[in-house]
Structures are given as structure tokens and as C-alpha cells.
N, CA, C and O atoms as a GROMACS GRO file, in nm:
protein
  380
    1UNK      N    1   7.682   0.096 -12.332
    1UNK     CA    2   7.579   0.151 -12.257
    1UNK      C    3   7.632   0.301 -12.204
    1UNK      O    4   7.741   0.313 -12.148
    2UNK      N    5   7.555   0.398 -12.225
    2UNK     CA    6   7.594   0.521 -12.172
    2UNK      C    7   7.514   0.572 -12.051
    2UNK      O    8   7.399   0.528 -12.041
    3UNK      N    9   7.555   0.650 -11.965
    3UNK     CA   10   7.489   0.674 -11.847
    3UNK      C   11   7.443   0.817 -11.861
    3UNK      O   12   7.517   0.898 -11.917
    4UNK      N   13   7.321   0.855 -11.811
    4UNK     CA   14   7.268   0.992 -11.806
    4UNK      C   15   7.350   1.072 -11.716
    4UNK      O   16   7.404   1.020 -11.619
    5UNK      N   17   7.361   1.188 -11.742
    5UNK     CA   18   7.432   1.290 -11.643
    5UNK      C   19   7.317   1.328 -11.546
    5UNK      O   20   7.199   1.336 -11.580
    6UNK      N   21   7.365   1.352 -11.428
    6UNK     CA   22   7.275   1.413 -11.329
    6UNK      C   23   7.319   1.540 -11.284
    6UNK      O   24   7.434   1.562 -11.248
    7UNK      N   25   7.222   1.628 -11.285
    7UNK     CA   26   7.267   1.759 -11.235
    7UNK      C   27   7.193   1.795 -11.112
    7UNK      O   28   7.070   1.792 -11.117
    8UNK      N   29   7.251   1.828 -11.004
    8UNK     CA   30   7.199   1.878 -10.883
    8UNK      C   31   7.171   2.017 -10.883
    8UNK      O   32   7.264   2.093 -10.909
    9UNK      N   33   7.053   2.065 -10.857
    9UNK     CA   34   7.037   2.204 -10.865
    9UNK      C   35   7.050   2.249 -10.716
    9UNK      O   36   6.998   2.189 -10.622
   10UNK      N   37   7.124   2.360 -10.706
   10UNK     CA   38   7.168   2.414 -10.569
   10UNK      C   39   7.087   2.539 -10.559
   10UNK      O   40   7.088   2.619 -10.653
   11UNK      N   41   7.016   2.560 -10.449
   11UNK     CA   42   6.960   2.685 -10.416
   11UNK      C   43   7.030   2.760 -10.305
   11UNK      O   44   7.094   2.692 -10.225
   12UNK      N   45   7.025   2.885 -10.290
   12UNK     CA   46   7.098   2.964 -10.194
   12UNK      C   47   7.068   2.921 -10.052
   12UNK      O   48   7.156   2.925  -9.966
   13UNK      N   49   6.959   2.884 -10.030
   13UNK     CA   50   6.923   2.835  -9.877
   13UNK      C   51   6.843   2.705  -9.896
   13UNK      O   52   6.737   2.706  -9.959
   14UNK      N   53   6.893   2.600  -9.844
   14UNK     CA   54   6.806   2.475  -9.842
   14UNK      C   55   6.683   2.492  -9.757
   14UNK      O   56   6.676   2.571  -9.663
   15UNK      N   57   6.576   2.407  -9.802
   15UNK     CA   58   6.449   2.420  -9.738
   15UNK      C   59   6.450   2.326  -9.622
   15UNK      O   60   6.513   2.220  -9.631
   16UNK      N   61   6.382   2.357  -9.508
   16UNK     CA   62   6.361   2.268  -9.405
   16UNK      C   63   6.241   2.180  -9.426
   16UNK      O   64   6.161   2.213  -9.514
   17UNK      N   65   6.220   2.080  -9.362
   17UNK     CA   66   6.103   1.975  -9.386
   17UNK      C   67   5.982   2.060  -9.362
   17UNK      O   68   5.894   2.050  -9.447
   18UNK      N   69   5.961   2.149  -9.251
   18UNK     CA   70   5.842   2.216  -9.228
   18UNK      C   71   5.811   2.312  -9.353
   18UNK      O   72   5.696   2.328  -9.394
   19UNK      N   73   5.933   2.379  -9.414
   19UNK     CA   74   5.895   2.460  -9.527
   19UNK      C   75   5.858   2.387  -9.648
   19UNK      O   76   5.785   2.440  -9.732
   20UNK      N   77   5.900   2.275  -9.660
   20UNK     CA   78   5.878   2.181  -9.769
   20UNK      C   79   5.714   2.149  -9.746
   20UNK      O   80   5.636   2.161  -9.840
   21UNK      N   81   5.678   2.116  -9.638
   21UNK     CA   82   5.542   2.092  -9.596
   21UNK      C   83   5.456   2.215  -9.631
   21UNK      O   84   5.353   2.202  -9.697
   22UNK      N   85   5.496   2.327  -9.589
   22UNK     CA   86   5.423   2.456  -9.630
   22UNK      C   87   5.398   2.482  -9.770
   22UNK      O   88   5.294   2.535  -9.810
   23UNK      N   89   5.501   2.442  -9.849
   23UNK     CA   90   5.496   2.471  -9.998
   23UNK      C   91   5.383   2.363 -10.058
   23UNK      O   92   5.296   2.395 -10.140
   24UNK      N   93   5.397   2.251 -10.012
   24UNK     CA   94   5.296   2.156 -10.058
   24UNK      C   95   5.164   2.195 -10.020
   24UNK      O   96   5.078   2.193 -10.108
   25UNK      N   97   5.129   2.235  -9.890
   25UNK     CA   98   5.002   2.275  -9.849
   25UNK      C   99   4.958   2.398  -9.931
   25UNK      O  100   4.841   2.411  -9.970
   26UNK      N  101   5.053   2.486  -9.956
   26UNK     CA  102   5.011   2.605 -10.045
   26UNK      C  103   4.970   2.576 -10.180
   26UNK      O  104   4.898   2.657 -10.239
   27UNK      N  105   5.010   2.459 -10.241
   27UNK     CA  106   4.966   2.422 -10.364
   27UNK      C  107   4.809   2.389 -10.361
   27UNK      O  108   4.738   2.415 -10.459
   28UNK      N  109   4.764   2.337 -10.260
   28UNK     CA  110   4.625   2.304 -10.229
   28UNK      C  111   4.587   2.156 -10.302
   28UNK      O  112   4.649   2.114 -10.400
   29UNK      N  113   4.486   2.092 -10.244
   29UNK     CA  114   4.452   1.970 -10.271
   29UNK      C  115   4.404   1.961 -10.429
   29UNK      O  116   4.426   1.858 -10.494
   30UNK      N  117   4.345   2.062 -10.479
   30UNK     CA  118   4.295   2.054 -10.620
   30UNK      C  119   4.386   2.101 -10.719
   30UNK      O  120   4.350   2.119 -10.835
   31UNK      N  121   4.524   2.124 -10.672
   31UNK     CA  122   4.613   2.160 -10.786
   31UNK      C  123   4.660   2.053 -10.877
   31UNK      O  124   4.688   1.943 -10.829
   32UNK      N  125   4.670   2.073 -11.003
   32UNK     CA  126   4.694   1.981 -11.114
   32UNK      C  127   4.841   1.934 -11.088
   32UNK      O  128   4.879   1.830 -11.141
   33UNK      N  129   4.924   2.009 -11.010
   33UNK     CA  130   5.067   1.966 -10.996
   33UNK      C  131   5.058   1.822 -10.926
   33UNK      O  132   5.146   1.741 -10.956
   34UNK      N  133   4.969   1.787 -10.846
   34UNK     CA  134   4.975   1.655 -10.798
   34UNK      C  135   4.952   1.543 -10.896
   34UNK      O  136   5.017   1.439 -10.889
   35UNK      N  137   4.856   1.564 -10.988
   35UNK     CA  138   4.831   1.471 -11.092
   35UNK      C  139   4.954   1.456 -11.172
   35UNK      O  140   4.999   1.345 -11.203
   36UNK      N  141   5.013   1.575 -11.208
   36UNK     CA  142   5.144   1.572 -11.295
   36UNK      C  143   5.261   1.492 -11.233
   36UNK      O  144   5.329   1.413 -11.299
   37UNK      N  145   5.281   1.520 -11.085
   37UNK     CA  146   5.387   1.456 -11.022
   37UNK      C  147   5.353   1.299 -11.014
   37UNK      O  148   5.442   1.216 -11.035
   38UNK      N  149   5.225   1.261 -10.985
   38UNK     CA  150   5.171   1.131 -10.968
   38UNK      C  151   5.207   1.055 -11.095
   38UNK      O  152   5.260   0.945 -11.092
   39UNK      N  153   5.174   1.121 -11.208
   39UNK     CA  154   5.184   1.055 -11.352
   39UNK      C  155   5.335   1.031 -11.365
   39UNK      O  156   5.370   0.916 -11.391
   40UNK      N  157   5.421   1.116 -11.351
   40UNK     CA  158   5.563   1.088 -11.364
   40UNK      C  159   5.610   0.987 -11.281
   40UNK      O  160   5.674   0.894 -11.329
   41UNK      N  161   5.584   0.996 -11.152
   41UNK     CA  162   5.641   0.896 -11.060
   41UNK      C  163   5.566   0.764 -11.085
   41UNK      O  164   5.633   0.662 -11.076
   42UNK      N  165   5.446   0.754 -11.112
   42UNK     CA  166   5.391   0.618 -11.141
   42UNK      C  167   5.437   0.571 -11.271
   42UNK      O  168   5.444   0.448 -11.278
   43UNK      N  169   5.468   0.630 -11.368
   43UNK     CA  170   5.524   0.584 -11.497
   43UNK      C  171   5.666   0.524 -11.467
   43UNK      O  172   5.703   0.424 -11.529
   44UNK      N  173   5.743   0.580 -11.377
   44UNK     CA  174   5.877   0.521 -11.341
   44UNK      C  175   5.861   0.402 -11.252
   44UNK      O  176   5.941   0.308 -11.249
   45UNK      N  177   5.745   0.412 -11.175
   45UNK     CA  178   5.727   0.288 -11.095
   45UNK      C  179   5.686   0.176 -11.170
   45UNK      O  180   5.741   0.069 -11.145
   46UNK      N  181   5.589   0.181 -11.268
   46UNK     CA  182   5.559   0.077 -11.353
   46UNK      C  183   5.656   0.028 -11.434
   46UNK      O  184   5.664  -0.094 -11.452
   47UNK      N  185   5.742   0.118 -11.496
   47UNK     CA  186   5.856   0.076 -11.576
   47UNK      C  187   5.950  -0.018 -11.481
   47UNK      O  188   5.990  -0.125 -11.527
   48UNK      N  189   5.981   0.017 -11.362
   48UNK     CA  190   6.064  -0.066 -11.275
   48UNK      C  191   5.984  -0.216 -11.244
   48UNK      O  192   6.043  -0.324 -11.246
   49UNK      N  193   5.856  -0.201 -11.219
   49UNK     CA  194   5.778  -0.323 -11.201
   49UNK      C  195   5.782  -0.409 -11.324
   49UNK      O  196   5.790  -0.531 -11.310
   50UNK      N  197   5.778  -0.358 -11.439
   50UNK     CA  198   5.788  -0.445 -11.560
   50UNK      C  199   5.917  -0.493 -11.584
   50UNK      O  200   5.933  -0.602 -11.639
   51UNK      N  201   6.030  -0.406 -11.541
   51UNK     CA  202   6.157  -0.454 -11.547
   51UNK      C  203   6.191  -0.580 -11.463
   51UNK      O  204   6.260  -0.675 -11.503
   52UNK      N  205   6.136  -0.568 -11.346
   52UNK     CA  206   6.157  -0.678 -11.238
   52UNK      C  207   6.092  -0.807 -11.277
   52UNK      O  208   6.132  -0.914 -11.232
   53UNK      N  209   5.993  -0.799 -11.359
   53UNK     CA  210   5.921  -0.927 -11.397
   53UNK      C  211   5.977  -0.997 -11.521
   53UNK      O  212   5.929  -1.098 -11.572
   54UNK      N  213   6.085  -0.932 -11.564
   54UNK     CA  214   6.144  -0.998 -11.674
   54UNK      C  215   6.235  -1.114 -11.634
   54UNK      O  216   6.329  -1.100 -11.556
   55UNK      N  217   6.201  -1.230 -11.691
   55UNK     CA  218   6.273  -1.358 -11.646
   55UNK      C  219   6.408  -1.372 -11.692
   55UNK      O  220   6.479  -1.463 -11.651
   56UNK      N  221   6.452  -1.275 -11.788
   56UNK     CA  222   6.576  -1.300 -11.836
   56UNK      C  223   6.685  -1.208 -11.767
   56UNK      O  224   6.800  -1.200 -11.810
   57UNK      N  225   6.641  -1.144 -11.662
   57UNK     CA  226   6.725  -1.060 -11.576
   57UNK      C  227   6.830  -1.139 -11.499
   57UNK      O  228   6.800  -1.249 -11.450
   58UNK      N  229   6.952  -1.087 -11.485
   58UNK     CA  230   7.063  -1.142 -11.403
   58UNK      C  231   7.023  -1.095 -11.271
   58UNK      O  232   6.944  -1.004 -11.248
   59UNK      N  233   7.093  -1.172 -11.181
   59UNK     CA  234   7.068  -1.134 -11.036
   59UNK      C  235   7.086  -0.976 -11.010
   59UNK      O  236   7.000  -0.906 -10.957
   60UNK      N  237   7.203  -0.933 -11.052
   60UNK     CA  238   7.236  -0.793 -11.034
   60UNK      C  239   7.132  -0.701 -11.087
   60UNK      O  240   7.098  -0.602 -11.023
   61UNK      N  241   7.076  -0.731 -11.209
   61UNK     CA  242   6.974  -0.642 -11.269
   61UNK      C  243   6.841  -0.645 -11.195
   61UNK      O  244   6.771  -0.544 -11.186
   62UNK      N  245   6.805  -0.769 -11.139
   62UNK     CA  246   6.700  -0.797 -11.060
   62UNK      C  247   6.706  -0.710 -10.932
   62UNK      O  248   6.606  -0.651 -10.892
   63UNK      N  249   6.820  -0.702 -10.869
   63UNK     CA  250   6.839  -0.627 -10.748
   63UNK      C  251   6.834  -0.484 -10.785
   63UNK      O  252   6.780  -0.408 -10.705
   64UNK      N  253   6.880  -0.441 -10.889
   64UNK     CA  254   6.881  -0.293 -10.936
   64UNK      C  255   6.728  -0.262 -10.947
   64UNK      O  256   6.678  -0.171 -10.880
   65UNK      N  257   6.658  -0.336 -11.028
   65UNK     CA  258   6.505  -0.301 -11.048
   65UNK      C  259   6.441  -0.309 -10.927
   65UNK      O  260   6.364  -0.218 -10.898
   66UNK      N  261   6.460  -0.411 -10.843
   66UNK     CA  262   6.397  -0.404 -10.709
   66UNK      C  263   6.425  -0.280 -10.631
   66UNK      O  264   6.334  -0.223 -10.571
   67UNK      N  265   6.546  -0.235 -10.628
   67UNK     CA  266   6.589  -0.121 -10.562
   67UNK      C  267   6.520   0.000 -10.616
   67UNK      O  268   6.482   0.088 -10.538
   68UNK      N  269   6.501   0.008 -10.749
   68UNK     CA  270   6.433   0.130 -10.807
   68UNK      C  271   6.288   0.128 -10.759
   68UNK      O  272   6.236   0.238 -10.742
   69UNK      N  273   6.215   0.016 -10.735
   69UNK     CA  274   6.081   0.003 -10.695
   69UNK      C  275   6.074   0.050 -10.551
   69UNK      O  276   5.984   0.124 -10.512
   70UNK      N  277   6.170   0.006 -10.472
   70UNK     CA  278   6.174   0.058 -10.340
   70UNK      C  279   6.188   0.208 -10.321
   70UNK      O  280   6.119   0.269 -10.240
   71UNK      N  281   6.280   0.265 -10.399
   71UNK     CA  282   6.316   0.415 -10.392
   71UNK      C  283   6.200   0.498 -10.440
   71UNK      O  284   6.168   0.604 -10.386
   72UNK      N  285   6.140   0.446 -10.546
   72UNK     CA  286   6.029   0.523 -10.610
   72UNK      C  287   5.903   0.515 -10.507
   72UNK      O  288   5.838   0.615 -10.476
   73UNK      N  289   5.882   0.403 -10.466
   73UNK     CA  290   5.792   0.393 -10.360
   73UNK      C  291   5.796   0.468 -10.230
   73UNK      O  292   5.698   0.516 -10.174
   74UNK      N  293   5.908   0.472 -10.193
   74UNK     CA  294   5.944   0.555 -10.066
   74UNK      C  295   5.932   0.709 -10.097
   74UNK      O  296   5.888   0.787 -10.013
   75UNK      N  297   5.976   0.751 -10.228
   75UNK     CA  298   5.951   0.889 -10.252
   75UNK      C  299   5.800   0.922 -10.266
   75UNK      O  300   5.749   1.025 -10.222
   76UNK      N  301   5.735   0.826 -10.330
   76UNK     CA  302   5.578   0.863 -10.341
   76UNK      C  303   5.520   0.858 -10.198
   76UNK      O  304   5.428   0.936 -10.174
   77UNK      N  305   5.562   0.780 -10.106
   77UNK     CA  306   5.494   0.776  -9.979
   77UNK      C  307   5.552   0.892  -9.892
   77UNK      O  308   5.481   0.938  -9.802
   78UNK      N  309   5.675   0.940  -9.913
   78UNK     CA  310   5.728   1.054  -9.843
   78UNK      C  311   5.646   1.184  -9.889
   78UNK      O  312   5.611   1.271  -9.809
   79UNK      N  313   5.619   1.187 -10.021
   79UNK     CA  314   5.539   1.307 -10.064
   79UNK      C  315   5.394   1.302 -10.009
   79UNK      O  316   5.333   1.403  -9.974
   80UNK      N  317   5.349   1.191 -10.005
   80UNK     CA  318   5.199   1.190  -9.951
   80UNK      C  319   5.200   1.238  -9.797
   80UNK      O  320   5.104   1.294  -9.744
   81UNK      N  321   5.314   1.211  -9.738
   81UNK     CA  322   5.311   1.261  -9.594
   81UNK      C  323   5.305   1.419  -9.586
   81UNK      O  324   5.263   1.476  -9.486
   82UNK      N  325   5.348   1.484  -9.696
   82UNK     CA  326   5.356   1.627  -9.689
   82UNK      C  327   5.217   1.681  -9.724
   82UNK      O  328   5.190   1.800  -9.705
   83UNK      N  329   5.134   1.600  -9.772
   83UNK     CA  330   4.985   1.647  -9.800
   83UNK      C  331   4.897   1.648  -9.693
   83UNK      O  332   4.805   1.567  -9.685
   84UNK      N  333   4.922   1.750  -9.595
   84UNK     CA  334   4.864   1.749  -9.471
   84UNK      C  335   4.696   1.750  -9.471
   84UNK      O  336   4.627   1.708  -9.378
   85UNK      N  337   4.649   1.804  -9.592
   85UNK     CA  338   4.511   1.805  -9.581
   85UNK      C  339   4.438   1.662  -9.598
   85UNK      O  340   4.316   1.652  -9.582
   86UNK      N  341   4.513   1.563  -9.626
   86UNK     CA  342   4.462   1.425  -9.628
   86UNK      C  343   4.432   1.365  -9.481
   86UNK      O  344   4.333   1.299  -9.450
   87UNK      N  345   4.539   1.401  -9.398
   87UNK     CA  346   4.539   1.349  -9.272
   87UNK      C  347   4.500   1.452  -9.159
   87UNK      O  348   4.454   1.414  -9.052
   88UNK      N  349   4.520   1.581  -9.189
   88UNK     CA  350   4.515   1.676  -9.078
   88UNK      C  351   4.634   1.691  -9.001
   88UNK      O  352   4.639   1.776  -8.912
   89UNK      N  353   4.741   1.610  -9.029
   89UNK     CA  354   4.863   1.601  -8.932
   89UNK      C  355   4.976   1.638  -9.019
   89UNK      O  356   4.975   1.626  -9.142
   90UNK      N  357   5.066   1.680  -8.954
   90UNK     CA  358   5.207   1.730  -9.013
   90UNK      C  359   5.306   1.618  -8.985
   90UNK      O  360   5.379   1.628  -8.887
   91UNK      N  361   5.313   1.519  -9.061
   91UNK     CA  362   5.407   1.413  -9.033
   91UNK      C  363   5.555   1.452  -9.064
   91UNK      O  364   5.646   1.386  -9.014
   92UNK      N  365   5.575   1.539  -9.130
   92UNK     CA  366   5.720   1.582  -9.167
   92UNK      C  367   5.788   1.634  -9.042
   92UNK      O  368   5.909   1.653  -9.049
   93UNK      N  369   5.730   1.659  -8.937
   93UNK     CA  370   5.789   1.704  -8.812
   93UNK      C  371   5.859   1.594  -8.758
   93UNK      O  372   5.961   1.623  -8.695
   94UNK      N  373   5.830   1.483  -8.769
   94UNK     CA  374   5.897   1.356  -8.718
   94UNK      C  375   6.010   1.315  -8.805
   94UNK      O  376   6.073   1.214  -8.773
   95UNK      N  377   6.042   1.382  -8.913
   95UNK     CA  378   6.136   1.334  -9.010
   95UNK      C  379   6.287   1.375  -8.960
   95UNK      O  380   6.385   1.344  -9.028
   0.00000   0.00000   0.00000
């Protein structure tokens, strides 16, 4: 089994959470970027759900798949917090 290489992209200045929220807001509710991101995230989430339902998994594999579900679900929820047009609130300030 081989592992995928991960590359962290570094930017000159890190973004603050309010800046991230502003960028999300600037995209607007009707932007296709949300559908594209949701499609990618949902495909990874469904893959993890399918994996966790495999009865042949070892305990370690089951734990890994469950962790993936939790991480992906948390990412999706966090992104929703930045879509302030849905709630009218800026939840990212509490982060």
C-alpha cells in the first residue's frame, strides 16, 4: 500500500476567520462554487459511510473510517457556519 503525498500550500499572510467569512460572503449564495465544494465533500463523506458499513473491516479500519466521517462532517458544518446569508449571523467570530 502506498500513501498519497500531501502538500500544504503556504500563503504570504494567513487569513483570519473573519477574512474567511468575508471571502465566503463575497462568493454569494448563488455561486456554483458551493455546489462544486458540496459535491466533492459529499462524495468523500459517502465513501467513508460506505467503508464503515463493510462488515469485513478490522477494528482499526472501522475506527479510521469513523474518524473520516467525523472529520468530513465537521468540515462541512464549519463551512456552513461561514455562509452568513443563511442565518444572518457571523458564527465565525466565536471560533
